[in-house]
C-alpha positions as a Markdown table, in Angstrom:
| # | Residue | x | y | z |
|---|---|---|---|---|
| 1 | Met | -64.2 | -79.6 | -18.4 |
| 2 | Phe | -60.7 | -80.9 | -19.3 |
| 3 | Thr | -60.2 | -83.6 | -22.0 |
| 4 | Phe | -57.5 | -86.1 | -22.0 |
| 5 | Lys | -55.9 | -84.1 | -24.9 |
| 6 | Ser | -56.1 | -80.8 | -23.2 |
| 7 | Val | -54.5 | -82.3 | -20.0 |
| 8 | Gln | -51.8 | -83.8 | -22.1 |
| 9 | Ala | -51.2 | -80.4 | -23.8 |
| 10 | Leu | -51.1 | -78.7 | -20.4 |
| 11 | Ile | -48.6 | -81.2 | -19.2 |
| 12 | Phe | -46.5 | -80.8 | -22.3 |
| 13 | Glu | -46.5 | -77.0 | -21.9 |
| 14 | Ala | -45.5 | -77.3 | -18.2 |
| 15 | Asn | -42.7 | -79.6 | -19.0 |
| 16 | Arg | -41.5 | -77.2 | -21.8 |
| 17 | Phe | -41.7 | -74.2 | -19.5 |
| 18 | Thr | -39.7 | -76.1 | -16.8 |
| 19 | Gln | -36.9 | -77.0 | -19.4 |
| 20 | Val | -36.7 | -73.3 | -20.6 |
| 21 | Gly | -36.6 | -72.2 | -17.0 |
| 22 | Asn | -33.8 | -74.7 | -16.2 |
| 23 | Gln | -31.9 | -73.7 | -19.3 |
| 24 | Leu | -32.0 | -70.1 | -18.3 |
| 25 | Ala | -31.0 | -70.9 | -14.7 |
| 26 | Leu | -28.0 | -73.0 | -16.0 |
| 27 | Lys | -26.9 | -70.1 | -18.3 |
| 28 | Ala | -27.1 | -67.7 | -15.4 |
| 29 | Phe | -25.2 | -70.0 | -13.1 |
| 30 | Tyr | -22.5 | -70.5 | -15.9 |
| 31 | Gly | -22.1 | -66.7 | -16.5 |
| 32 | Glu | -22.2 | -65.9 | -12.8 |
| 33 | His | -19.1 | -68.0 | -11.8 |
| 34 | Lys | -17.1 | -68.0 | -14.9 |
| 35 | Ser | -14.7 | -65.1 | -14.1 |
| 36 | Ala | -14.2 | -66.2 | -10.5 |
| 37 | Phe | -13.3 | -69.7 | -11.8 |
| 38 | Leu | -10.9 | -68.2 | -14.3 |
| 39 | Phe | -9.2 | -66.1 | -11.6 |
| 40 | Phe | -9.1 | -69.2 | -9.4 |
| 41 | Gly | -7.5 | -71.3 | -12.0 |
| 42 | Asn | -4.8 | -68.8 | -12.7 |
| 43 | Arg | -2.8 | -70.2 | -9.7 |
| 44 | Tyr | -2.4 | -73.4 | -11.8 |
| 45 | Asp | -0.4 | -71.5 | -14.5 |
| 46 | Leu | -2.8 | -72.5 | -17.4 |
| 47 | Gly | -3.8 | -70.4 | -20.3 |
| 48 | Gln | -7.3 | -68.8 | -20.6 |
| 49 | Glu | -8.4 | -71.2 | -23.3 |
| 50 | Glu | -7.3 | -74.3 | -21.2 |
| 51 | Leu | -9.1 | -72.8 | -18.1 |
| 52 | Thr | -12.3 | -72.1 | -20.1 |
| 53 | Asp | -12.3 | -75.6 | -21.4 |
| 54 | Val | -11.9 | -76.9 | -17.7 |
| 55 | Tyr | -14.7 | -74.6 | -16.7 |
| 56 | Gln | -17.0 | -75.7 | -19.4 |
| 57 | Asp | -16.3 | -79.5 | -18.5 |
| 58 | Ala | -16.7 | -78.7 | -14.8 |
| 59 | Cys | -20.0 | -77.1 | -15.4 |
| 60 | Ile | -21.2 | -80.2 | -17.5 |
| 61 | Val | -20.2 | -82.6 | -14.8 |
| 62 | Leu | -22.1 | -80.4 | -12.2 |
| 63 | Phe | -25.2 | -80.0 | -14.3 |
| 64 | Glu | -25.3 | -83.8 | -15.1 |
| 65 | Lys | -24.9 | -84.5 | -11.3 |
| 66 | Leu | -27.8 | -82.1 | -10.7 |
| 67 | Lys | -30.0 | -83.6 | -13.2 |
| 68 | Ala | -29.4 | -87.1 | -11.9 |
| 69 | Gly | -30.2 | -85.9 | -8.4 |
| 70 | Lys | -26.7 | -86.8 | -6.9 |
| 71 | Leu | -26.2 | -83.5 | -5.1 |
| 72 | Asp | -29.2 | -83.5 | -2.8 |
| 73 | Asp | -26.9 | -84.0 | 0.2 |
| 74 | Ile | -23.8 | -82.0 | -0.5 |
| 75 | Asn | -22.5 | -79.8 | 2.4 |
| 76 | Ser | -21.2 | -77.0 | 0.4 |
| 77 | Ser | -22.4 | -74.3 | -2.0 |
| 78 | Leu | -22.8 | -75.3 | -5.7 |
| 79 | Lys | -20.0 | -72.7 | -6.5 |
| 80 | Thr | -17.6 | -74.4 | -4.0 |
| 81 | Tyr | -18.5 | -77.9 | -5.5 |
| 82 | Leu | -17.9 | -76.6 | -9.0 |
| 83 | Phe | -14.6 | -75.2 | -8.2 |
| 84 | Gly | -13.7 | -78.6 | -6.6 |
| 85 | Ile | -14.7 | -80.3 | -9.7 |
| 86 | Gly | -12.6 | -77.9 | -11.8 |
| 87 | Lys | -9.6 | -78.4 | -9.5 |
| 88 | Asn | -9.8 | -82.2 | -9.9 |
| 89 | Leu | -10.1 | -81.8 | -13.8 |
| 90 | Ile | -7.0 | -79.6 | -13.8 |
| 91 | Phe | -5.1 | -82.1 | -11.7 |
| 92 | Lys | -6.2 | -85.0 | -13.9 |
| 93 | Arg | -5.3 | -83.2 | -17.3 |
| 94 | Phe | -2.3 | -81.1 | -16.3 |
| 95 | Gly | -1.1 | -82.4 | -13.0 |
């Protein structure tokens, strides 16, 4: 029979597992699209360091929107949405 404490412990472990899984998924997504974004960003005549900074910021914006549930109704892939965020950041900073 489960006690209140054992249920709390189970919920805590499930949440921790979900957080670890989410972190691994975010790391994988970040690594999967970085080189393609840097290649895409070369057309804007920026250095690799600047493009890497833009990519990191674009990923942060995307991840925050995902976490807030603001991307439930997008009509594109997450990669396309990420590149759009990055393009907008480039225009804001360097355009």
